[in-house]
MOPAC internal coordinates of N, CA, C and O (Angstrom, degrees):
PM7 1SCF
backbone

  N    0.0000 0     0.00 0     0.00 0    0    0    0
  C    1.4379 1     0.00 0     0.00 0    1    0    0
  C    1.5242 1   108.89 1     0.00 0    2    1    0
  O    1.2310 1   121.22 1   -68.59 1    3    2    1
  N    1.2900 1   115.26 1   111.41 1    3    2    1
  C    1.4602 1   119.25 1   177.27 1    5    3    2
  C    1.5231 1   108.93 1  -139.45 1    6    5    3
  O    1.2310 1   121.57 1   -15.32 1    7    6    5
  N    1.3141 1   114.61 1   164.68 1    7    6    5
  C    1.4560 1   119.67 1   179.51 1    9    7    6
  C    1.5274 1   109.18 1  -111.03 1   10    9    7
  O    1.2310 1   121.16 1   -25.34 1   11   10    9
  N    1.3205 1   115.39 1   154.66 1   11   10    9
  C    1.4571 1   122.20 1  -179.81 1   13   11   10
  C    1.5221 1   108.27 1  -100.32 1   14   13   11
  O    1.2310 1   120.61 1   -71.43 1   15   14   13
  N    1.3140 1   116.44 1   108.57 1   15   14   13
  C    1.4669 1   121.00 1  -177.05 1   17   15   14
  C    1.5264 1   112.15 1   -71.58 1   18   17   15
  O    1.2310 1   119.83 1   165.85 1   19   18   17
  N    1.3259 1   117.92 1   -14.15 1   19   18   17
  C    1.4596 1   122.08 1   178.86 1   21   19   18
  C    1.5300 1   112.16 1   -93.83 1   22   21   19
  O    1.2310 1   120.10 1   173.80 1   23   22   21
  N    1.3041 1   117.42 1    -6.20 1   23   22   21
  C    1.4585 1   122.13 1  -176.82 1   25   23   22
  C    1.5276 1   111.09 1   -70.07 1   26   25   23
  O    1.2310 1   120.36 1   -32.72 1   27   26   25
  N    1.3303 1   116.92 1   147.28 1   27   26   25
  C    1.4680 1   119.51 1   175.17 1   29   27   26
  C    1.5414 1   111.78 1   -71.33 1   30   29   27
  O    1.2310 1   120.32 1   164.93 1   31   30   29
  N    1.3353 1   117.00 1   -15.07 1   31   30   29
  C    1.4669 1   121.20 1   176.96 1   33   31   30
  C    1.5220 1   107.70 1   -79.39 1   34   33   31
  O    1.2310 1   120.76 1   -49.58 1   35   34   33
  N    1.3270 1   116.15 1   130.42 1   35   34   33
  C    1.4703 1   120.03 1  -177.26 1   37   35   34
  C    1.5282 1   110.90 1   -58.86 1   38   37   35
  O    1.2310 1   121.55 1   -27.04 1   39   38   37
  N    1.3309 1   114.64 1   152.96 1   39   38   37
  C    1.4680 1   119.53 1  -177.77 1   41   39   38
  C    1.5173 1   111.33 1   -63.36 1   42   41   39
  O    1.2310 1   119.88 1   140.46 1   43   42   41
  N    1.3454 1   117.83 1   -39.54 1   43   42   41
  C    1.4595 1   118.60 1  -178.96 1   45   43   42
  C    1.5166 1   111.06 1   -64.94 1   46   45   43
  O    1.2310 1   120.15 1   145.13 1   47   46   45
  N    1.3369 1   117.32 1   -34.87 1   47   46   45
  C    1.4588 1   120.46 1   179.30 1   49   47   46
  C    1.5290 1   110.54 1   -70.80 1   50   49   47
  O    1.2310 1   120.09 1   142.93 1   51   50   49
  N    1.3268 1   117.43 1   -37.07 1   51   50   49
  C    1.4651 1   120.36 1   176.37 1   53   51   50
  C    1.5270 1   110.67 1   -62.39 1   54   53   51
  O    1.2310 1   120.71 1   137.36 1   55   54   53
  N    1.3416 1   116.24 1   -42.64 1   55   54   53
  C    1.4642 1   120.44 1   178.97 1   57   55   54
  C    1.5245 1   109.92 1   -65.61 1   58   57   55
  O    1.2310 1   120.44 1   135.39 1   59   58   57
  N    1.3255 1   116.77 1   -44.61 1   59   58   57
  C    1.4688 1   120.75 1   177.90 1   61   59   58
  C    1.5248 1   110.40 1   -59.25 1   62   61   59
  O    1.2310 1   120.11 1   138.73 1   63   62   61
  N    1.3312 1   117.40 1   -41.27 1   63   62   61
  C    1.4693 1   121.12 1   178.79 1   65   63   62
  C    1.5207 1   111.55 1   -64.25 1   66   65   63
  O    1.2310 1   120.26 1   139.95 1   67   66   65
  N    1.3428 1   117.10 1   -40.05 1   67   66   65
  C    1.4677 1   120.53 1   178.17 1   69   67   66
  C    1.5264 1   110.62 1   -63.84 1   70   69   67
  O    1.2310 1   120.57 1   135.66 1   71   70   69
  N    1.3275 1   116.51 1   -44.34 1   71   70   69
  C    1.4668 1   120.02 1   179.54 1   73   71   70
  C    1.5319 1   110.94 1   -67.85 1   74   73   71
  O    1.2310 1   120.48 1   141.88 1   75   74   73
  N    1.3279 1   116.68 1   -38.12 1   75   74   73
  C    1.4691 1   120.10 1   177.55 1   77   75   74
  C    1.5275 1   110.31 1   -63.08 1   78   77   75
  O    1.2310 1   120.31 1   139.19 1   79   78   77
  N    1.3241 1   117.00 1   -40.81 1   79   78   77
  C    1.4721 1   120.47 1   177.55 1   81   79   78
  C    1.5240 1   110.90 1   -62.05 1   82   81   79
  O    1.2310 1   120.56 1   140.18 1   83   82   81
  N    1.3363 1   116.53 1   -39.82 1   83   82   81
  C    1.4657 1   120.51 1   178.71 1   85   83   82
  C    1.5297 1   110.73 1   -65.23 1   86   85   83
  O    1.2310 1   120.30 1   144.46 1   87   86   85
  N    1.3177 1   117.03 1   -35.54 1   87   86   85
  C    1.4613 1   120.76 1   177.68 1   89   87   86
  C    1.5208 1   110.18 1   -70.12 1   90   89   87
  O    1.2310 1   120.42 1   133.53 1   91   90   89
  N    1.3397 1   116.80 1   -46.47 1   91   90   89
  C    1.4671 1   121.23 1  -177.77 1   93   91   90
  C    1.5345 1   111.78 1   -65.15 1   94   93   91
  O    1.2310 1   120.39 1   145.78 1   95   94   93
  N    1.3267 1   116.86 1   -34.22 1   95   94   93
  C    1.4635 1   120.17 1  -178.49 1   97   95   94
  C    1.5252 1   112.84 1   -80.46 1   98   97   95
  O    1.2310 1   120.63 1   168.23 1   99   98   97
  N    1.3332 1   116.40 1   -11.77 1   99   98   97
  C    1.4608 1   119.48 1  -178.79 1  101   99   98
  C    1.5160 1   113.43 1    92.33 1  102  101   99
  O    1.2310 1   120.26 1   179.08 1  103  102  101
  N    1.3178 1   117.12 1    -0.92 1  103  102  101
  C    1.4651 1   120.57 1   176.98 1  105  103  102
  C    1.5374 1   109.63 1   -61.65 1  106  105  103
  O    1.2310 1   120.95 1   141.77 1  107  106  105
  N    1.3355 1   115.80 1   -38.23 1  107  106  105
  C    1.4615 1   121.75 1   172.14 1  109  107  106
  C    1.5232 1   106.89 1  -107.96 1  110  109  107
  O    1.2310 1   120.65 1   -62.00 1  111  110  109
  N    1.3200 1   116.36 1   118.00 1  111  110  109
  C    1.4598 1   122.96 1  -175.41 1  113  111  110
  C    1.5276 1   111.69 1   -89.83 1  114  113  111
  O    1.2310 1   119.96 1   -21.53 1  115  114  113
  N    1.3523 1   117.68 1   158.47 1  115  114  113
  C    1.4612 1   120.36 1   174.75 1  117  115  114
  C    1.5271 1   110.80 1   -54.05 1  118  117  115
  O    1.2310 1   120.91 1   -39.23 1  119  118  117
  N    1.3125 1   115.86 1   140.77 1  119  118  117
  C    1.4708 1   125.37 1  -178.84 1  121  119  118
  C    1.5290 1   113.50 1    70.77 1  122  121  119
  O    1.2310 1   119.64 1  -175.84 1  123  122  121
  N    1.3279 1   118.29 1     4.16 1  123  122  121
  C    1.4656 1   121.51 1   175.87 1  125  123  122
  C    1.5248 1   108.75 1   -84.76 1  126  125  123
  O    1.2310 1   120.87 1   -41.34 1  127  126  125
  N    1.3112 1   115.94 1   138.66 1  127  126  125
  C    1.4562 1   120.82 1   179.93 1  129  127  126
  C    1.5295 1   109.58 1   -71.35 1  130  129  127
  O    1.2310 1   120.85 1   -45.03 1  131  130  129
  N    1.3292 1   115.98 1   134.97 1  131  130  129
  C    1.4652 1   119.97 1   176.51 1  133  131  130
  C    1.5295 1   108.20 1   -89.08 1  134  133  131
  O    1.2310 1   119.94 1   -13.91 1  135  134  133
  N    1.3285 1   117.72 1   166.09 1  135  134  133
  C    1.4669 1   119.45 1   178.93 1  137  135  134
  C    1.5292 1   111.62 1   -57.22 1  138  137  135
  O    1.2310 1   121.18 1   -36.42 1  139  138  137
  N    1.3302 1   115.35 1   143.58 1  139  138  137
  C    1.4622 1   120.92 1   178.25 1  141  139  138
  C    1.5220 1   109.83 1   -73.92 1  142  141  139
  O    1.2310 1   121.06 1   -10.95 1  143  142  141
  N    1.3407 1   115.57 1   169.05 1  143  142  141
  C    1.4646 1   119.73 1   176.40 1  145  143  142
  C    1.5203 1   110.21 1   -56.73 1  146  145  143
  O    1.2310 1   120.55 1   136.82 1  147  146  145
  N    1.3271 1   116.55 1   -43.18 1  147  146  145
  C    1.4660 1   120.77 1  -178.80 1  149  147  146
  C    1.5296 1   111.15 1   -63.43 1  150  149  147
  O    1.2310 1   120.31 1   139.92 1  151  150  149
  N    1.3239 1   117.01 1   -40.08 1  151  150  149
  C    1.4690 1   120.42 1   178.74 1  153  151  150
  C    1.5225 1   111.04 1   -66.94 1  154  153  151
  O    1.2310 1   120.30 1   139.99 1  155  154  153
  N    1.3210 1   117.04 1   -40.01 1  155  154  153
  C    1.4715 1   120.84 1   177.32 1  157  155  154
  C    1.5213 1   109.79 1   -64.44 1  158  157  155
  O    1.2310 1   120.80 1   137.25 1  159  158  157
  N    1.3404 1   116.07 1   -42.75 1  159  158  157
  C    1.4678 1   120.26 1   179.05 1  161  159  158
  C    1.5317 1   110.69 1   -58.35 1  162  161  159
  O    1.2310 1   120.83 1   135.50 1  163  162  161
  N    1.3250 1   116.02 1   -44.50 1  163  162  161
  C    1.4631 1   120.42 1  -177.85 1  165  163  162
  C    1.5282 1   111.87 1   -71.38 1  166  165  163
  O    1.2310 1   120.75 1   136.09 1  167  166  165
  N    1.3226 1   116.18 1   -43.91 1  167  166  165
  C    1.4686 1   120.53 1  -177.43 1  169  167  166
  C    1.5217 1   112.50 1   -63.30 1  170  169  167
  O    1.2310 1   120.86 1   135.14 1  171  170  169
  N    1.3391 1   115.95 1   -44.86 1  171  170  169
  C    1.4624 1   120.36 1  -173.86 1  173  171  170
  C    1.5250 1   113.60 1  -104.42 1  174  173  171
  O    1.2310 1   120.18 1  -179.47 1  175  174  173
  N    1.3308 1   117.26 1     0.53 1  175  174  173
  C    1.4707 1   122.12 1  -179.73 1  177  175  174
  C    1.5293 1   111.03 1    53.81 1  178  177  175
  O    1.2310 1   121.36 1  -124.37 1  179  178  177
  N    1.3338 1   115.00 1    55.63 1  179  178  177
  C    1.4635 1   121.74 1   179.39 1  181  179  178
  C    1.5205 1   109.64 1  -125.09 1  182  181  179
  O    1.2310 1   120.95 1   -10.15 1  183  182  181
  N    1.3268 1   115.78 1   169.85 1  183  182  181
  C    1.4575 1   121.07 1   179.66 1  185  183  182
  C    1.5289 1   110.90 1   -77.21 1  186  185  183
  O    1.2310 1   121.03 1   -13.98 1  187  186  185
  N    1.3283 1   115.64 1   166.02 1  187  186  185
  C    1.4650 1   120.93 1   177.60 1  189  187  186
  C    1.5245 1   110.65 1   -62.05 1  190  189  187
  O    1.2310 1   120.15 1   141.87 1  191  190  189
  N    1.3246 1   117.32 1   -38.13 1  191  190  189
  C    1.4669 1   120.91 1   179.90 1  193  191  190
  C    1.5294 1   110.28 1   -61.53 1  194  193  191
  O    1.2310 1   120.48 1   137.32 1  195  194  193
  N    1.3219 1   116.68 1   -42.68 1  195  194  193
  C    1.4701 1   120.99 1   179.09 1  197  195  194
  C    1.5232 1   110.31 1   -62.82 1  198  197  195
  O    1.2310 1   120.35 1   134.96 1  199  198  197
  N    1.3291 1   116.94 1   -45.04 1  199  198  197
  C    1.4667 1   121.28 1   178.75 1  201  199  198
  C    1.5250 1   110.51 1   -62.54 1  202  201  199
  O    1.2310 1   120.67 1   136.75 1  203  202  201
  N    1.3307 1   116.32 1   -43.25 1  203  202  201
  C    1.4625 1   121.52 1  -179.00 1  205  203  202
  C    1.5302 1   110.74 1   -63.75 1  206  205  203
  O    1.2310 1   120.20 1   139.00 1  207  206  205
  N    1.3340 1   117.23 1   -41.00 1  207  206  205
  C    1.4689 1   120.87 1   179.35 1  209  207  206
  C    1.5344 1   111.62 1   -65.96 1  210  209  207
  O    1.2310 1   120.45 1   144.00 1  211  210  209
  N    1.3217 1   116.74 1   -36.00 1  211  210  209
  C    1.4679 1   120.27 1   178.26 1  213  211  210
  C    1.5295 1   109.93 1   -63.19 1  214  213  211
  O    1.2310 1   120.47 1   134.30 1  215  214  213
  N    1.3263 1   116.71 1   -45.70 1  215  214  213
  C    1.4685 1   120.86 1   179.45 1  217  215  214
  C    1.5251 1   110.39 1   -66.87 1  218  217  215
  O    1.2310 1   120.24 1   140.36 1  219  218  217
  N    1.3261 1   117.15 1   -39.64 1  219  218  217
  C    1.4700 1   121.51 1   179.00 1  221  219  218
  C    1.5270 1   110.26 1   -61.39 1  222  221  219
  O    1.2310 1   120.27 1   140.62 1  223  222  221
  N    1.3228 1   117.09 1   -39.38 1  223  222  221
  C    1.4637 1   121.33 1   178.78 1  225  223  222
  C    1.5272 1   110.74 1   -60.94 1  226  225  223
  O    1.2310 1   120.66 1   135.47 1  227  226  225
  N    1.3333 1   116.35 1   -44.53 1  227  226  225
  C    1.4674 1   120.09 1   178.30 1  229  227  226
  C    1.5238 1   110.98 1   -64.72 1  230  229  227
  O    1.2310 1   120.60 1   141.20 1  231  230  229
  N    1.3342 1   116.46 1   -38.80 1  231  230  229
  C    1.4676 1   121.43 1   178.90 1  233  231  230
  C    1.5299 1   110.44 1   -63.21 1  234  233  231
  O    1.2310 1   120.54 1   135.97 1  235  234  233
  N    1.3176 1   116.57 1   -44.03 1  235  234  233
  C    1.4659 1   120.61 1  -179.22 1  237  235  234
  C    1.5267 1   112.32 1   -66.34 1  238  237  235
  O    1.2310 1   120.20 1   153.53 1  239  238  237
  N    1.3242 1   117.22 1   -26.47 1  239  238  237
  C    1.4681 1   121.40 1   176.70 1  241  239  238
  C    1.5221 1   111.67 1   -82.93 1  242  241  239
  O    1.2310 1   120.40 1   173.57 1  243  242  241
  N    1.3381 1   116.85 1    -6.43 1  243  242  241
  C    1.4616 1   120.98 1  -179.65 1  245  243  242
  C    1.5149 1   113.88 1    79.47 1  246  245  243
  O    1.2310 1   120.39 1  -163.10 1  247  246  245
  N    1.3363 1   116.86 1    16.90 1  247  246  245
  C    1.4599 1   120.33 1  -178.22 1  249  247  246
  C    1.5243 1   113.11 1   -86.55 1  250  249  247
  O    1.2310 1   120.61 1   159.18 1  251  250  249
  N    1.3269 1   116.44 1   -20.82 1  251  250  249
  C    1.4635 1   120.56 1   179.73 1  253  251  250
  C    1.5264 1   109.50 1  -133.65 1  254  253  251
  O    1.2310 1   121.46 1   -21.15 1  255  254  253
  N    1.3155 1   114.81 1   158.85 1  255  254  253
  C    1.4626 1   121.74 1   174.66 1  257  255  254
  C    1.5233 1   107.79 1  -126.03 1  258  257  255
  O    1.2310 1   121.51 1   -32.66 1  259  258  257
  N    1.3316 1   114.71 1   147.34 1  259  258  257
  C    1.4568 1   120.46 1   178.85 1  261  259  258
  C    1.5175 1   109.00 1  -102.34 1  262  261  259
  O    1.2310 1   120.97 1   -44.97 1  263  262  261
  N    1.3255 1   115.75 1   135.03 1  263  262  261
  C    1.4624 1   121.34 1   175.89 1  265  263  262
  C    1.5181 1   106.47 1  -121.26 1  266  265  263
  O    1.2310 1   121.19 1   -69.88 1  267  266  265
  N    1.3238 1   115.32 1   110.12 1  267  266  265
  C    1.4549 1   120.27 1  -174.17 1  269  267  266
  C    1.5239 1   111.00 1   -56.15 1  270  269  267
  O    1.2310 1   121.47 1   -49.59 1  271  270  269
  N    1.3267 1   114.80 1   130.41 1  271  270  269
  C    1.4513 1   121.31 1   179.04 1  273  271  270
  C    1.5144 1   114.09 1    82.28 1  274  273  271
  O    1.2310 1   120.00 1   172.95 1  275  274  273
  N    1.3322 1   117.60 1    -7.05 1  275  274  273
  C    1.4663 1   121.16 1  -177.91 1  277  275  274
  C    1.5144 1   112.83 1  -117.64 1  278  277  275
  O    1.2310 1   120.00 1   142.01 1  279  278  277
  N    1.3334 1   117.61 1   -37.99 1  279  278  277
  C    1.4541 1   120.94 1   179.81 1  281  279  278
  C    1.5134 1   112.24 1   132.88 1  282  281  279
  O    1.2310 1   121.19 1    16.73 1  283  282  281
  N    1.3199 1   115.33 1  -163.27 1  283  282  281
  C    1.4577 1   122.84 1  -178.91 1  285  283  282
  C    1.5223 1   108.15 1  -115.56 1  286  285  283
  O    1.2310 1   121.03 1   -48.00 1  287  286  285
  N    1.3254 1   115.64 1   132.00 1  287  286  285
  C    1.4575 1   121.87 1  -173.35 1  289  287  286
  C    1.5199 1   110.80 1  -126.35 1  290  289  287
  O    1.2310 1   120.92 1   -25.77 1  291  290  289
  N    1.3379 1   115.84 1   154.23 1  291  290  289
  C    1.4605 1   121.42 1   176.14 1  293  291  290
  C    1.5253 1   107.84 1   -65.32 1  294  293  291
  O    1.2310 1   120.75 1   -48.49 1  295  294  293
  N    1.3210 1   116.18 1   131.51 1  295  294  293
  C    1.4682 1   121.89 1  -179.09 1  297  295  294
  C    1.5212 1   110.23 1   -74.31 1  298  297  295
  O    1.2310 1   121.41 1   -27.54 1  299  298  297
  N    1.3282 1   114.91 1   152.46 1  299  298  297
  C    1.4598 1   119.90 1   173.32 1  301  299  298
  C    1.5235 1   108.19 1   -68.18 1  302  301  299
  O    1.2310 1   120.01 1   -31.02 1  303  302  301
  N    1.3403 1   117.58 1   148.98 1  303  302  301
  C    1.4601 1   119.35 1   179.09 1  305  303  302
  C    1.5273 1   110.71 1   -61.29 1  306  305  303
  O    1.2310 1   120.99 1   -33.62 1  307  306  305
  N    1.3065 1   115.70 1   146.38 1  307  306  305
  C    1.4539 1   121.71 1  -179.72 1  309  307  306
  C    1.5267 1   108.85 1   -86.08 1  310  309  307
  O    1.2310 1   120.77 1   -48.78 1  311  310  309
  N    1.3242 1   116.13 1   131.22 1  311  310  309
  C    1.4589 1   120.94 1   175.90 1  313  311  310
  C    1.5171 1   108.59 1   -86.84 1  314  313  311
  O    1.2310 1   120.76 1   -44.26 1  315  314  313
  N    1.3184 1   116.14 1   135.74 1  315  314  313
  C    1.4628 1   120.89 1   179.48 1  317  315  314
  C    1.5157 1   109.32 1  -109.16 1  318  317  315
  O    1.2310 1   120.72 1   -45.25 1  319  318  317
  N    1.3099 1   116.23 1   134.75 1  319  318  317
  C    1.4636 1   122.69 1   177.69 1  321  319  318
  C    1.5161 1   108.34 1  -110.51 1  322  321  319
  O    1.2310 1   120.24 1   -59.99 1  323  322  321
  N    1.3099 1   117.14 1   120.01 1  323  322  321
  C    1.4545 1   121.07 1   176.17 1  325  323  322
  C    1.5214 1   108.91 1   -68.73 1  326  325  323
  O    1.2310 1   120.39 1   -44.47 1  327  326  325
  N    1.3056 1   116.86 1   135.53 1  327  326  325
  C    1.4474 1   120.91 1  -178.04 1  329  327  326
  C    1.5244 1   112.88 1   -97.25 1  330  329  327
  O    1.2310 1   120.19 1  -178.61 1  331  330  329
  N    1.3236 1   117.24 1     1.39 1  331  330  329
  C    1.4602 1   120.61 1  -177.50 1  333  331  330
  C    1.5136 1   113.21 1   -73.30 1  334  333  331
  O    1.2310 1   119.69 1   154.80 1  335  334  333
  N    1.3244 1   118.19 1   -25.20 1  335  334  333
  C    1.4618 1   120.69 1  -179.42 1  337  335  334
  C    1.5202 1   109.15 1  -128.65 1  338  337  335
  O    1.2310 1   121.31 1   -23.92 1  339  338  337
  N    1.3048 1   115.11 1   156.08 1  339  338  337
  C    1.4585 1   120.43 1   177.74 1  341  339  338
  C    1.5232 1   108.57 1   -95.03 1  342  341  339
  O    1.2310 1   121.02 1   -60.98 1  343  342  341
  N    1.3245 1   115.66 1   119.02 1  343  342  341
  C    1.4604 1   120.13 1   174.53 1  345  343  342
  C    1.5216 1   107.79 1  -152.68 1  346  345  343
  O    1.2310 1   121.06 1   -24.15 1  347  346  345
  N    1.2934 1   115.58 1   155.85 1  347  346  345
  C    1.4522 1   120.48 1  -179.64 1  349  347  346
  C    1.5119 1   111.64 1   -76.83 1  350  349  347
  O    1.2310 1   121.22 1   -17.68 1  351  350  349
  N    1.3201 1   115.28 1   162.32 1  351  350  349
  C    1.4609 1   119.52 1   178.32 1  353  351  350
  C    1.5238 1   111.13 1   -61.09 1  354  353  351
  O    1.2310 1   120.50 1   141.08 1  355  354  353
  N    1.3211 1   116.65 1   -38.92 1  355  354  353
  C    1.4610 1   120.52 1  -179.46 1  357  355  354
  C    1.5234 1   110.45 1   -59.13 1  358  357  355
  O    1.2310 1   120.60 1   132.68 1  359  358  357
  N    1.3348 1   116.47 1   -47.32 1  359  358  357
  C    1.4736 1   120.41 1   179.00 1  361  359  358
  C    1.5158 1   110.94 1   -63.16 1  362  361  359
  O    1.2310 1   121.00 1   141.46 1  363  362  361
  N    1.3275 1   115.70 1   -38.54 1  363  362  361
  C    1.4618 1   120.93 1   179.05 1  365  363  362
  C    1.5260 1   110.67 1   -63.35 1  366  365  363
  O    1.2310 1   120.58 1   135.98 1  367  366  365
  N    1.3322 1   116.50 1   -44.02 1  367  366  365
  C    1.4720 1   120.63 1   178.66 1  369  367  366
  C    1.5225 1   111.42 1   -64.68 1  370  369  367
  O    1.2310 1   120.46 1   140.62 1  371  370  369
  N    1.3273 1   116.73 1   -39.38 1  371  370  369
  C    1.4646 1   120.13 1   177.67 1  373  371  370
  C    1.5184 1   111.00 1   -61.49 1  374  373  371
  O    1.2310 1   120.85 1   138.12 1  375  374  373
  N    1.3217 1   115.97 1   -41.88 1  375  374  373
  C    1.4678 1   120.19 1  -179.12 1  377  375  374
  C    1.5254 1   111.46 1   -65.13 1  378  377  375
  O    1.2310 1   120.31 1   152.84 1  379  378  377
  N    1.3489 1   117.01 1   -27.16 1  379  378  377
  C    1.4664 1   121.13 1  -179.50 1  381  379  378
  C    1.5227 1   112.18 1   -99.35 1  382  381  379
  O    1.2310 1   120.44 1  -167.76 1  383  382  381
  N    1.3338 1   116.76 1    12.24 1  383  382  381
  C    1.4657 1   122.75 1   179.37 1  385  383  382
  C    1.5195 1   112.67 1    56.13 1  386  385  383
  O    1.2310 1   120.57 1  -138.16 1  387  386  385
  N    1.3410 1   116.51 1    41.84 1  387  386  385
  C    1.4704 1   120.14 1   178.35 1  389  387  386
  C    1.5069 1   110.48 1  -102.63 1  390  389  387
  O    1.2310 1   120.10 1   180.00 1  391  390  389

């Protein structure tokens, strides 16, 4: 996993995309801690601002949650409820094998 410093895509967005891919592929599981700003800085040789923006991007997409004093973790998947039909949550969970 490396970033292209010559790419027109900003470095923080490239890092955010790499982390998002790891989340989507299951490499990073729900409730698993993601790399810290310092780890991102060291891994990709970027500034703290770049690392912070990458994490902020994931947070704004709802892919990670911040826990003060503990770190940033992969968010649990969001459950979607179709509004076209009336059914209870229990029935909805059964249909999704939850």
